N, C-alpha and C positions, 0 to 999 in steps of 0.2 A: 170356482177352485172347489173341487170336491173335498170334506171334511171341515166346512165352514160350519161352527157353530154358532148360536143365539150370542154367545159374551162378543159377538168381534173375535174374537180371536182365531187365526185360521191354524188349524192343526191339519199337516199333511198324513193322509189316511199309506198305511202301510202295512195292513192286516186285510184280511177276506175274512167275511164269513157266508158261506152259502146254505140256505136252509128253504126248507120247501112250510107253506103255510098256506090255511084254507082260502079260497079267493074272496070268503065273506071278510074274514079279519086281514088282509090288504087291502081289501077296499076301505075299512075299515080306518086304517094306518095310513091310507092316503089322504082319507077325505081329513080326519084329524091334522097329518102334516101341512094340508093347506088353508085352513081353518090354524092351525097357531105359527101361520107366516112362515114355515118350512121349506126349504125349496124342491125336498124330495124327501121320499119315505125312507132313504136312508139316512139323511140329516133327523129326521126326525125319530128313529130307532136309535142312532148313537146317540141323543140327546137324552132320551128314556134310559139307556142302557146308562148312562153315565153316570146321572141323577140316582136311580135303582139303586146301581153297584156301591154307590158312594155311602148312602142311608144305611144299606144291609149292611157293608163292612164296617160304620161306627158304630150300629147297635152290636156286630159280636167283636168287636174289637173294646169296647168298655164299659161296664158296670158304673149303674147310679143307683149310689146306697140313700136310702136317708136315713140324716144326722145321727139318730138314735140308734140304727142299727150296725152304722160305721164303729161308733163307740163301744156298742157289744161286740164286733167282731176283735177291735183291735185289744179290747179289754181281755178276749179269750186266747190270741196270741201272745199277747204279754204273761200270761199266767199259765201257757203249753210248759210242758218239762221237755228236754232235750230228746231229741230222735232216739228209740230203743235200736236194737240190734235188726229186729225185723222190716222197721222203717228205714232205714240205712241200708239194707239189704234191698229192700224193693227200688229203692231208689238206683242203686248202681244199678240192679236188673234192667230199670227202665232205660238208665244212659246206655248200657250194653244193645237194646233194641232200638235204637235211635226215637224214642220216647222221650218228649219232653214236657 
């Protein structure tokens, strides 16, 4: 069945990606797929996308700070004054532009 991933969970493939790649790269992918026990290049590429996309998203959606840096950040936030008129106007402008 298409879309069978290494975790032994069946995923029904409902979308398609069409792409052209160099024959040498395709051959590398096919060899790697065979060596890692994947049943096809599609299964191999699907797994690579899943693993890499998950890592990239995690890296871009989270910020990790050392404790002392976090403490300094929190102290700066607590010491900050209320937003002035220019900052409030900038926020309003951003909201009107759909920027969040």
